[in-house]
C-alpha positions as CSV (number, residue, x, y, z in Angstrom):
1,M,47.3,-145.1,-42.3
2,C,51.0,-144.3,-42.4
3,I,52.7,-144.6,-45.7
4,P,56.3,-145.7,-45.4
5,I,59.0,-143.3,-46.7
6,S,62.4,-144.5,-47.8
7,T,65.5,-143.3,-45.9
8,Q,67.0,-141.9,-49.2
9,L,63.8,-140.0,-50.0
10,L,63.7,-138.5,-46.5
11,E,67.4,-137.5,-46.6
12,D,66.8,-135.9,-50.0
13,S,63.8,-133.9,-48.7
14,L,65.6,-132.6,-45.8
15,G,68.5,-131.6,-48.0
16,Y,66.2,-129.7,-50.2
17,I,64.5,-127.8,-47.2
18,K,68.0,-126.9,-45.8
19,T,69.0,-125.5,-49.3
20,V,65.9,-123.5,-49.7
21,T,66.1,-122.1,-46.1
22,H,69.8,-121.1,-46.6
23,H,69.0,-119.2,-49.8
24,T,66.0,-117.5,-48.2
25,K,68.1,-116.2,-45.3
26,L,70.7,-114.9,-47.8
27,A,67.9,-113.1,-49.7
28,Q,66.6,-111.5,-46.6
29,K,70.1,-110.4,-45.6
30,R,70.6,-108.8,-49.1
31,R,67.2,-107.0,-48.8
32,A,68.2,-105.6,-45.5
33,R,71.4,-104.3,-46.9
34,S,69.7,-102.8,-49.9
35,Y,67.4,-100.8,-47.6
36,G,70.4,-99.4,-45.7
37,F,69.0,-100.3,-42.4
38,L,70.9,-98.8,-39.5
39,H,71.2,-100.7,-36.2
40,P,70.5,-98.4,-33.2
41,N,74.1,-98.8,-32.2
42,S,75.5,-98.1,-35.7
43,K,78.5,-95.9,-35.9
44,S,76.7,-94.0,-38.7
45,L,74.3,-92.5,-36.2
46,I,74.8,-89.0,-34.8
47,K,77.3,-89.1,-31.9
48,G,75.8,-88.5,-28.5
49,R,72.2,-88.9,-29.7
50,V,69.5,-89.9,-27.2
51,S,67.0,-92.4,-28.7
52,I,63.3,-91.7,-28.8
53,R,62.9,-94.9,-26.8
54,E,64.3,-92.9,-23.8
55,R,61.8,-90.0,-24.2
56,P,59.6,-89.3,-21.2
57,K,56.2,-91.0,-21.4
58,I,54.4,-87.7,-20.9
59,I,55.4,-86.8,-24.5
60,E,53.4,-89.7,-25.9
61,S,50.3,-88.5,-24.0
62,R,50.3,-85.1,-25.8
63,S,49.1,-83.6,-22.5
64,R,51.3,-80.5,-22.5
65,I,52.4,-77.8,-25.0
66,G,56.1,-77.7,-25.9
67,D,57.1,-81.0,-27.2
68,R,58.2,-80.5,-30.7
69,E,59.1,-82.5,-33.7
70,G,61.6,-80.9,-36.2
71,D,62.6,-81.3,-39.8
72,L,63.7,-79.6,-43.1
73,V,61.6,-79.1,-46.2
74,E,63.7,-78.8,-49.4
75,G,63.0,-76.5,-52.2
76,K,64.2,-76.9,-55.8
77,K,67.8,-77.9,-55.7
78,G,70.0,-75.1,-54.7
79,T,67.3,-72.7,-53.7
80,G,67.1,-73.3,-49.9
81,F,65.2,-75.2,-47.2
82,I,62.6,-74.4,-44.6
83,V,63.1,-75.5,-41.0
84,T,59.8,-76.8,-39.6
85,H,59.1,-77.3,-35.9
86,V,55.6,-78.6,-35.0
87,D,54.1,-78.9,-31.4
88,R,52.9,-82.4,-30.9
89,T,49.8,-81.3,-28.8
90,S,48.5,-78.2,-30.6
91,R,50.0,-79.0,-34.1
92,F,51.2,-75.4,-34.1
93,L,53.9,-74.9,-36.8
94,I,56.9,-72.6,-36.6
95,G,59.1,-72.3,-39.7
96,K,62.0,-70.3,-41.0
97,K,63.9,-70.4,-44.4
98,I,67.6,-71.2,-44.5
99,E,70.0,-71.2,-47.5
100,N,71.6,-74.7,-46.9
101,K,71.1,-77.8,-44.8
102,Q,74.3,-77.5,-42.7
103,A,74.0,-78.1,-39.0
104,L,75.1,-74.5,-38.2
105,S,72.2,-73.1,-40.3
106,F,69.7,-75.4,-38.8
107,N,70.9,-74.6,-35.3
108,E,70.9,-70.8,-35.9
109,A,67.4,-70.9,-37.3
110,T,66.1,-73.1,-34.5
111,I,67.5,-71.0,-31.7
112,K,66.3,-67.8,-33.3
113,V,62.6,-69.0,-33.6
114,F,62.5,-70.2,-30.0
115,Q,64.8,-67.8,-28.2
116,K,61.8,-65.8,-26.9
117,T,59.5,-68.8,-26.3
118,P,58.3,-69.1,-22.6
119,S,60.0,-72.1,-20.9
120,D,56.6,-73.7,-20.2
121,K,56.0,-74.0,-24.0
122,L,59.4,-75.5,-24.8
123,H,60.4,-78.8,-23.3
124,T,61.7,-81.2,-26.0
125,L,62.5,-81.6,-29.6
126,T,62.6,-84.8,-31.6
127,L,64.5,-85.1,-34.9
128,D,65.5,-87.7,-37.4
129,N,69.1,-88.8,-38.1
130,G,70.2,-86.4,-40.8
131,K,73.6,-84.9,-40.5
132,E,72.0,-81.4,-40.4
133,F,70.9,-82.3,-36.8
134,S,74.3,-83.3,-35.6
135,G,74.9,-80.1,-33.8
136,F,71.9,-80.7,-31.5
137,K,74.0,-80.2,-28.3
138,K,74.2,-76.4,-29.1
139,I,70.4,-76.3,-29.3
140,E,70.0,-78.1,-26.0
141,D,72.4,-75.7,-24.3
142,K,71.0,-72.5,-25.8
143,L,67.3,-73.3,-25.3
144,N,67.6,-75.5,-22.3
145,I,65.6,-78.4,-23.8
146,D,66.2,-82.1,-24.4
147,V,66.6,-83.4,-28.0
148,Y,65.7,-86.9,-28.9
149,F,66.2,-88.9,-32.2
150,A,63.7,-91.2,-33.9
151,D,64.9,-94.6,-35.0
152,P,66.5,-94.8,-38.5
153,Y,63.9,-95.0,-41.2
154,C,61.0,-94.7,-38.9
155,S,59.4,-91.4,-40.0
156,W,56.1,-92.4,-38.5
157,Q,57.7,-91.8,-35.1
158,R,57.6,-88.1,-36.1
159,G,54.2,-88.3,-37.7
160,T,52.9,-85.0,-36.5
161,N,55.8,-83.2,-38.3
162,E,55.4,-85.4,-41.5
163,H,51.8,-84.6,-41.7
164,T,52.4,-80.8,-41.2
165,N,55.2,-80.8,-43.9
166,G,52.6,-82.3,-46.1
167,L,50.2,-79.3,-45.4
168,L,53.1,-77.0,-46.2
169,R,53.7,-78.9,-49.5
170,R,50.1,-77.9,-50.6
171,Y,51.4,-74.3,-50.9
172,L,55.0,-75.1,-51.8
173,P,55.0,-78.3,-53.9
174,K,58.1,-80.4,-54.4
175,G,60.3,-78.7,-57.0
176,T,59.2,-75.2,-56.0
177,S,62.0,-72.7,-56.0
178,F,62.6,-71.0,-52.6
179,S,64.9,-68.4,-54.1
180,D,62.2,-65.7,-54.2
181,L,60.3,-66.9,-51.2
182,T,60.3,-64.1,-48.6
183,D,60.0,-64.4,-44.9
184,R,56.7,-62.6,-45.1
185,Q,55.3,-64.9,-47.7
186,L,56.4,-68.0,-45.7
187,Q,54.9,-66.6,-42.5
188,S,51.6,-66.0,-44.4
189,I,51.5,-69.6,-45.4
190,I,52.3,-70.8,-41.8
191,D,49.6,-68.5,-40.4
192,T,47.0,-70.1,-42.8
193,I,48.0,-73.6,-41.7
194,N,47.9,-72.6,-37.9
195,N,44.5,-71.0,-38.3
196,R,42.9,-73.9,-40.1
197,P,40.5,-75.9,-37.9
198,R,41.4,-79.5,-37.4
199,K,39.2,-82.5,-36.7
200,I,41.9,-84.0,-34.4
201,L,41.7,-80.9,-32.3
202,N,37.9,-81.0,-32.1
203,Y,37.8,-78.4,-34.9
204,R,39.8,-75.9,-33.0
205,T,42.8,-74.4,-34.8
206,P,46.4,-75.1,-33.8
207,A,46.7,-71.4,-32.8
208,E,43.8,-71.5,-30.5
209,V,45.1,-74.7,-28.8
210,Y,48.7,-73.4,-28.6
211,Y,47.8,-70.0,-27.2
212,G,45.0,-71.4,-25.0
């Protein structure tokens, strides 16, 4: 049985719904701004960047060695950073300490650690949108590779690197001073990580998979 509703009551109800909907949309917009979301076409993004969405499908399959994900691990404020590059297929980690997070420092370290890498083990590099990666064109030119960028605030798109940085943090927790960290000490930690069997690799080590 239908219950008759007065015209005035119906208009009042519709007006209330419109008001609630309006304020809900405003709240959603405010939340979006507070999270600092960047649209893929935002002018705040690195100039000339190529989106991860344009990355070759073969990279997703993890069927070859040489597709890397890169990042920086920060030490106690003012004590330096560690450049980390992780191979997506083998999970093999390469790292180098730098004094600051300037693009020049990142580029120099990246080019140095890969300059002797065989071309069949160096295809692409995927980074996030930090200003320290803004000089990526030099890396592309010097190493003859393609650099791609993850979407803003989508760290899961570089999950292999994020996970490996977490392993590195077991030895160098947040707040650790890198001032006295030597290249030899850092390499010893990296060697330990690369020689640790992984379930995801059928209990082989990253080094075993990387070097075949």
